[in-house]
Each structure stands twice: as C-alpha cells, then as structure tokens.
N, C-alpha and C positions, 0 to 999 in steps of 0.2 A: 693500575698495583704495582705495573712492572717498576722494577729497581726500588721497592718499600723496603727503607733501611739501606740504601748506600745512593743518599742524595734525595730521599721524598721519606717527607711525614704525613703522618694523619694525626686530624686531631679533633674528638667527637666532642657533639656540644648533643644534650639531652635535657630534658623537664625532672624535677624530680622522683617523680613515679616512673619513669624508666629508668632510675639511677637506682633506683626500689629491687624494680623486677630482675634486672641486673646481679646488684648482690646477689638474688635471694637464688637465681639459677646457679650461680656461680660459689653460692655460700661461701661467701665473702660479709666479714661486718660492716657498721656501719663507719670506721676510720680506717678501714684498710683498703688497699691500691687498688685501682680496677685497670686488667691486661686489656692488649687486644684481644688476646685468648678469649677474654671472659667475655666480651662484648661479642665476640663468631660465634660463642658458644650459645649466648642468649636469642640471637638472632637466628641458627638455627633452630631452638626450639619454638620459638615463635611462628616458624616459617613451617615447621610441623605440627603444630598445635591445628595452625590454619590451614592446611592441607586436609588434615581430619575433620575440618569444618567444614568444608567447600565441596569432601570425595561423594557426601550423600546429594549436592546437586550434580554432580558431574555424573553422578551413577541414574539421578531421575532422568536426567537430559537424554545420555546411553539408551534408557528403557523407553523415551514417548520416541525415542527415533528405529530402534528395533519394532516398536508398536505398529508404527505409520511405515516403515519400508516393508514387513511383512502385509499391512493388507494392500500396500501396492500392485506386491507380484502377484498378489490372488488377485485382483481386478484386471491388472496385466493377462491373466489366466483366464479370465470370466467364469471366477470364484466367487466374485462378490459385483455387486451393482452399484452402482453410484453413489446410491443413497447409503449402502454398508459404507462405502469409502469414506465417506463423508462422515458419518459420526466418528469412524474411528481415527480422521484426523483431527476434527475438533474438538477442543476443551470445553468445560463447561466455562456459558460467558459472567456466573456467579454461583457464590454458595450460598445458602443457608448461614443464620447467628451459629446454628448447632454445629454445623461442620468446622466450621471457621475456630470460632471461639469455646466448647465445649472443651473442660477440665479431662472429663473422662477418656474423649477421642486421642488429648494430645498424648498418653503414653503407650495407645497404640502402633505396635512395628507390622512391617511384613517383609517378608525374605523374599531376597533379590534370586529371578530365574533363569537370568540371562547367565552362564558359565563363565563367559569373559569377563563381564562385568563382577557379579559374586567372587571370582577368583583375583583381581584385582583389588575387592574392597577390603577382602579378609587378607589382603597385605597390608593392608593400612588399619587391618583390627576393628574395623565395620565389619559387622553381621546381618546388618540388616537394615532399614529406611524407615521413618516418621513415615506416618499417612498423607499428613499435610503438605502438601507441595511446597518446595523452599520454602520462604519465610511470611505466609500469607496467615498463616496466625498468630502473628506477632504484627499484623497493619492495622494501624490504630490511626483516628483523625485525631489530632492533637491542635489543640486551640491554645496559642497561647497570651494568658490573660495576664497586663498589666495590674498592678493593685496602684492602683489613685488614691489619693488623700485629699477630702474636697476640703477646701478652704471659705467659706463662706464669708464676703466681705460683706456685710453689717454695717449702716450708716453709724456715724458716731453718738457715745453716746447725748441726750438733750434733756432739758427738762419741759413737760407740755409748760403752752400758755394758757392764762388763766382765761373764760368764756367770760363774754362782757360783751350786751346788748346795747348800742347806743340809742341814745333820743331822738338820731332823725331814721332809724330803722323802724324802731315806732312811729314816729312821725311817717311816714310810706307807704305803713300796713295800712293805716288808718285814713290819709286822703290817698293817697297814690302817687305823690308828689314827692321828686328829688328838690332839698334844698344845693342849691349853689356852689354853696362854699364846705359842702360837710365833707368830711373824711374819712367817713364811714364806707362807702362806697369805693369802689376803686375799679376801673376796667379789668376785664381777665385776663389780656397777655401783658397789660402793666402790672398786675398783680404776681407774676411770675418773675423773678430777682436769683437767677445763676450766674456763678462767675464762668460758667464751662457752657453758658445757653450761647450758642452764635445768633450774630445780630441780627433784628431784624426792623423792619420799618413801622413804629409803634404807630405813627399817623394812620393809617390805612385799616388798620384793625378798626370796625365800629367801638363808640362810646355806649353804645345802650344795650350791651350785655355787661352789668356786672356781675363782682363778687362784694360781699358784706366783709369788712376788716377782721370779723370772726373766724368768718371762714379760710382766708387765708392765714391770720397769726395761727400760727400751730405750735410752735416754739418757742424760748425764750429766746432771748439773746442776736448774734447773727450767724447762726449758721444757719448750711445750704438748705432754702427750703424745697429744695427737686428731691431732698432724699427721703422727705416727708409730707408730699403730696397729697391731699387730702379729695377723695373720691365725691363725684357730683354726682347726687340725689336726688337732691331738693330746687325747685327755678321755680321765684315768684315772678308772675308776672302781670302789670299795670294795666288794668281795664280802660280802656280809652275809645270813644268813638271818634277823637280828632286829634290829631295830631301822631308822633311816631310810638308804636310800642316800645315798651322796657321790659329786659327781663334780669331780674337780679339772684345771683346762687347762695343761698342760706345753707349754714350750718344745721349740721341735726342737733344743737343745744339752741339753737332760733327759732327752731322750726319748733322743737318739742314747748319752748316755754312760750312761744306768738300764734301757738295752731291757736286756742278759744277766739283768738282778736282777728286772725285772718277768716275765721268761720264767717265772723258778726260784719268784717268789712266788705263794703259793696263797691270799694274801688281796687281791691288785688286779688288775684289765683293763685292761690297754689297748686303744683303739678309733679307727679313723682317723676323722675327719670333717669335714664340709665343708659349709656351708650353701648350702640350693638356695635359686639367683636363677633358674633358667632353670625353666620350666612343664615341659618335655621331662624335666628331670632327676629321679632315683630319689632321694626321701625319703630321709636316712639319721635321722629324729629319735628312731630305736630304739637308736641305733651301731650299727647291723646291716649297715654299710657292710664294714668288716674288721676286726676284732680278733688280736691277738697271741694270744690263748690263746684255747679253746672250753671255757662251762661253762654248764651250764643256769641262770636266768634262777629267783630264786622269784615267779610269779604271783601272790603275793600285793602285793610290792611295786610290781606295773606298775601303778596309778596314781600312787603318789609319783614314779616315775620318771616318767610322762608330763608332769608339772608342772615336775619339775626341766629336762625337754628345753623344754618350751617357753621357759622362761627362755633357756637356754644358746643356744636358736634366735634369740631379741629380742637378746640380746647380741653375735650374729655376723650379722646383718644378713641373719636370710635373708626373702625376699621370697614366698615361695609356700609354703602348707602343705599339709599332707597332705590332707585331708576337712574333712567339713563340719562332724563332732563336735570337731574339734582347733579352729576356725573358735569355734566356740560357747562351747569349753572358755576359749580365748585372751582371749575378749572377758569373760565373768566373772571371768577373771582381772585385767582392766586397769579392770573395771569403769562396763566401754561398751554402750549401748546394740545390742541384736542380736534375731532375728527372734525368739528364746526366751521374750522378754517381751511379748509381745503382748496376751497375755491377763491383767497383772499391773494393768490400770487404767489409768490418766493420771496420769503424771510427768512432772516436767521433768527436759530433759537439756540439755545446753550443744551449742554448734553443731559441736562435733566430736564429739559422742556420748555424753562423760563423764557421770555421774552422781552429784552430790553425793552425800556419804554420809546428807543428813538428807531426801535425797528419791526412796531408794532403793526400790525394789518389794521385798519379803519375798524373790524369787528372786534378786536381786541382791546381797543380802546376805552379808556374810562378816569375820570376824575379824580386823581387821590389815589389810586394804583400804586402800587408795590414799584419803587424803583430798584431793588434789589430781589434775588431769588427769596423767599421766605420756605422752602421747601426743606433747607438745612434745622430751622429751627424747628419748625415743624415735625420733621423726623428725630430731633434728640428729645422733646417733647413729647410724644407717642412712644416712645424707646421707654422713658420715666414712666408714663402711663403702666405699660404693658409689662416694666418691670424684666429686663432680659429677653421677654418672649419674644422669638419673630415672625413678621408677619409683612414679610416680602408677598405671597400670593393673596393677600385681599387685594379690596378695590384703594385705599389710602396707599396700601406696599406701592401698587403697583405707579402709582400717579408718585409720593414720592421719588421712584425710581426711574421717573421718566418714561416708562411703559404704555401705552395704550392700554384702556379697558372698553370691551368691546357690547354692543349690546346684550348677548348670549350673558357676557359673566354676571349680569342680574336675574339669571331665571334659576329659583331655587328647588 
C-alpha cells in the first residue's frame, strides 16, 4: 500500500451482498458513492465481529491447556497417578444426542475461572462461554438430495389385432399333423421381427418349435413387435411314437377356445409353462409343471425334446438352467466355450466366448451350427423379456457376457 495515491491506485470488486454490507456499515444510500474509507470501516467491523465470534474458541483452548498443564505439574510432583493424568488429558470420544443437540442446554453458560483469560475476554465483551465446546452443537450430516423427474418411455400407441384361429390350428389339434404349406405356424426365432435386433443365423435354430400366427400377431400395422412381446404360458406338444417331436406355442385366446378339443384329442397335449427367472423356482424344462392330459412319453425322444426345450427356454427369456449338464449342452449348441473343451488343445475364441467355425475343435463341431455369434441377439431378446431388469449375475447373464458358469452355481 506504499505510494498509494502517488502513482498507485486500488480498485475493489465485490458481489452485491458485500456492497449492501458496506453501505449499511457506512450508512450510505443505494445511489451514494463508496469511498476507500467506507471499505476500511466495513473491514474493521467485520474483523471485530469475527474476533468476538472466535474468542470463545480461543478461551476454551486456553482453559484446556491450563487444565492439562496443572495435571502434568501434579503428576511430576507425584500428586497424580498416571490414570488420573490420562483422565485429565483425554476428552470424551463421543457425546450423547442430548449433550449435543438438546435445546435447553444450548443456552447454558459457564464462567471463566482463569484470571488472565477472563480479563482478555472482558476486554472483548465476552463474560461467559457456551457449555458446548466449539461448534459441536452444529455438527450435522447433510445429505444432498437431487430431485429427479423420471420420464417413463412408453411404447407408441397401437391398435390391438383381432384374434383369429385358423383351420390349420384346428387340424393340428385333431390330428397332430402340420400341413407343409401352412402359414399358421411360424418358427419362434423367425417370428421375432425388430429393426433394432442384431442379425442371427435363422437356419441354425430349430424349426420344430413353432408359434401360431395369433400368438405372434399382437398389434395391427407395422409397429415394432419388440415393444409388445407376448409372454409364453401355453405350449402344445405332439404325441408321437416315431418321428420328430413338435412344440407349438399358443396364445391365451386359442387355449380358451380350443381347450375342449385339446382334451378330446389323442394326438396333442397341452402344457402350462413359465420361464425360470429366479433361482429358487422349480424348473419346468421338461414341460412337467402342469399338463391338461396325462400320457407317457417315449423315452427314445428324450434327447430331442431336451434340445427343443433348450431353445424354447432361450426364446422365453429363461435366466437359470436346470443343471450343469444343461449348461454344457447349451454351450455346445451356441458354439460357446465351456469347461468341457479344455482337453481339445489351443484354439481361438472371441471375447464373448463364441468360437468361429474355422477354429472350432472336433468336440465343438456339428452340422448346421452358427457361423456368427448368436449372443448379441439373445442378449437383446432377453433384455426385452426382462423389461430392463439387470440379469448379469444369472446363469444366462454369465453365458452372454462370456463368463464361465461353475458347478457350484447350480446349488440352490
């Protein structure tokens, strides 16, 4: 500040609240000019106010220092034991809520017993100290909460499709025979049409698990069907002693209309189905949860039925597998690396575990398998089935993320 006014100048910048405080301290109207003396007057007022606010802190520190010094002197003269010295030096680790926040205690004051400190506080206009030390009575845990307004992304409006049961469906219920030229039955993975779905090899999926056109047709027009996926709850199976078994997914409307015909038929059997989305659920991979009519299955077709059921579970968004053997069988179908290929030598695999046809070991080769990874398509499909609910810790979540599933993961 030397030479101020003789070649040097000072410019003050302050926010509006400081400007108001300076005018209040110097008694200047809003339109008046503020001089440097007014700023110095305000600064001295603020300094004195801060000294008065902080003087109790200084006084409390002096009192604590005097108490500890007296205890140390008595300990040196063997008037205090080490335990008494420790009790005088230590401060309480914690205080009760009543001691910290009771409103009746916040007004209590205590006199200053040390003459030097009392005289200094008297000069500053402080005659007593608060009982609560420093600012402990103001300690709070503040949680900053951010208000968020959620916007629910609902699907675009659509007009529901009219239910219709075709003659081919009636014919299949009565005879158990599919007409080769019928359009009433659609392979399940060919029925899923969405512009956002990743590409997949449709030829690798089975054509023995079908869905009726009434099940697939939910809305009218060309609305994206991924927003209106119908859950799978009813599966119709063909009773055969020879040949390939067939599974057909029906809509609730078709089940309600055809229930009497299904009960009378000797060629088909209706099963109630639900995907296993929780580990504690009982698996119904073999369609044994509940059946309308009871009949014994041909044990020779068990392996074929397991393959069909595995693909049915993928289409319905099942998250947990029955056992470790089912996991190995599913990995071989999806051409994904699993523990059973450890003894096949070194071979290349992609980051998600998919093995390209040129790098597959002999134990993972089969005719009509996938030439590209089906995992992105399944991840997209199961994500739609689960409606945004995370499923990474589940069996299918680990498979789709390229993580191994251990045998102990199947323990309930």
